[in-house]
C-alpha positions as CSV (number, residue, x, y, z in Angstrom):
1,M,30.9,-52.9,-127.8
2,S,29.4,-49.3,-127.5
3,G,26.9,-50.6,-124.9
4,C,29.7,-51.7,-122.6
5,N,31.3,-48.2,-122.8
6,S,27.9,-46.6,-121.9
7,V,27.7,-48.7,-118.7
8,K,31.3,-47.8,-117.7
9,K,30.6,-44.1,-118.3
10,L,27.5,-44.4,-116.2
11,R,29.3,-46.0,-113.4
12,Y,32.0,-43.4,-113.4
13,D,29.3,-40.6,-113.5
14,I,27.6,-42.2,-110.5
15,L,30.9,-42.5,-108.7
16,L,31.8,-38.8,-109.4
17,I,28.4,-37.7,-108.1
18,A,28.8,-39.8,-105.0
19,V,32.2,-38.3,-104.3
20,L,31.0,-34.8,-104.9
21,L,28.0,-35.3,-102.5
22,F,30.3,-36.8,-99.8
23,V,32.7,-33.9,-100.0
24,S,29.8,-31.3,-99.9
25,A,28.2,-33.0,-96.9
26,L,31.6,-33.2,-95.1
27,S,32.2,-29.4,-95.7
28,V,28.8,-28.5,-94.3
29,A,29.4,-30.7,-91.3
30,L,32.8,-29.2,-90.6
31,M,31.4,-25.6,-90.9
32,L,28.7,-26.5,-88.4
33,V,31.1,-28.0,-85.9
34,F,33.7,-25.3,-86.0
35,R,31.5,-22.2,-86.2
36,R,32.0,-19.7,-83.3
37,G,29.5,-17.5,-81.6
38,G,30.2,-13.8,-81.8
39,D,30.3,-11.3,-78.9
40,R,29.3,-8.1,-80.8
41,V,27.8,-6.8,-84.1
42,A,29.4,-4.1,-86.3
43,V,27.0,-1.8,-88.2
44,E,28.1,-0.3,-91.5
45,I,26.3,2.4,-93.4
46,D,27.4,3.2,-96.9
47,G,30.5,0.9,-96.4
48,S,31.7,2.8,-93.3
49,L,31.7,1.4,-89.8
50,V,29.4,3.5,-87.7
51,C,29.1,1.6,-84.5
52,E,29.4,-1.8,-82.7
53,Y,26.9,-3.2,-80.1
54,S,27.5,-6.1,-77.7
55,L,25.4,-9.2,-78.1
56,A,25.5,-9.6,-74.4
57,E,23.3,-6.5,-73.8
58,N,19.7,-6.5,-74.9
59,G,18.6,-3.4,-76.7
60,E,16.8,-1.7,-79.6
61,Y,18.8,0.6,-81.8
62,P,17.6,2.9,-84.6
63,L,20.0,2.8,-87.6
64,N,20.6,5.3,-90.4
65,G,18.2,7.9,-89.1
66,G,15.5,5.3,-88.2
67,T,15.3,3.7,-91.5
68,N,16.1,0.4,-89.9
69,I,15.6,-0.9,-86.3
70,L,18.3,-3.3,-84.9
71,V,17.3,-5.5,-82.0
72,I,19.6,-7.5,-79.8
73,E,18.0,-10.1,-77.6
74,N,19.5,-13.1,-75.8
75,G,22.8,-13.0,-77.7
76,K,21.2,-12.7,-81.1
77,A,20.7,-9.7,-83.5
78,Y,18.0,-9.1,-86.0
79,L,16.3,-6.2,-87.9
80,R,12.8,-5.6,-86.6
81,Y,12.0,-2.9,-89.0
82,A,13.1,-1.5,-92.4
83,D,11.4,1.1,-94.6
84,C,12.7,-0.7,-97.8
85,P,10.2,-2.2,-100.1
86,D,11.3,-5.8,-100.2
87,K,12.0,-6.4,-96.5
88,V,14.7,-9.1,-97.2
89,C,16.8,-7.8,-94.3
90,V,13.9,-8.2,-91.9
91,N,13.1,-11.6,-93.1
92,T,16.8,-12.8,-92.8
93,G,16.2,-13.8,-89.2
94,K,18.5,-13.7,-86.2
95,I,22.2,-13.9,-86.4
96,S,24.8,-14.8,-83.7
97,Y,27.7,-16.6,-85.3
98,V,30.9,-14.9,-86.5
99,G,30.6,-13.8,-90.1
100,Q,26.8,-13.9,-90.3
101,T,25.5,-10.7,-91.9
102,I,22.2,-9.0,-92.5
103,V,22.2,-6.5,-95.3
104,C,19.6,-3.9,-96.4
105,L,20.7,-2.9,-99.9
106,P,18.2,-0.1,-100.4
107,N,19.3,1.6,-97.2
108,R,22.9,0.6,-97.5
109,V,23.0,-0.9,-94.0
110,A,25.0,-4.0,-93.1
111,V,25.1,-5.7,-89.7
112,T,27.8,-8.3,-89.2
113,V,28.6,-10.5,-86.2
114,I,32.2,-10.2,-85.2
115,G,34.4,-11.3,-82.3
116,G,34.1,-14.7,-80.7
117,G,36.6,-14.7,-78.1
118,G,38.9,-17.3,-79.7
119,V,42.7,-17.1,-79.4
120,D,44.3,-16.5,-82.9
121,I,47.9,-16.7,-81.8
122,V,49.8,-17.9,-78.8
123,Q,53.4,-16.8,-78.3
């Protein structure tokens, strides 16, 4: 009798795992379908907004006294240089979708994509 219970528990475990995998895959698919491209980046240093740059204009901008170099090319932003030891911010890559962020913790710099041109409310 206990062998039968083990098989039932195994079936329920497999069913639960399958449902969780399906829900996870659906969530990722929905995020990819509904993400919006941003139109500018906000730069924060020590938690305070210091400037915003348009993603439509290519340029290179020194941040925080030159500790980081922000580059905007072809609608994407990335950090080309940072004087921090680990370079996680430089290796983050290019960002262009609303909500994506590059953070340099040692230099207390955060670059976040904002905007997107969507209509939030229509009256």
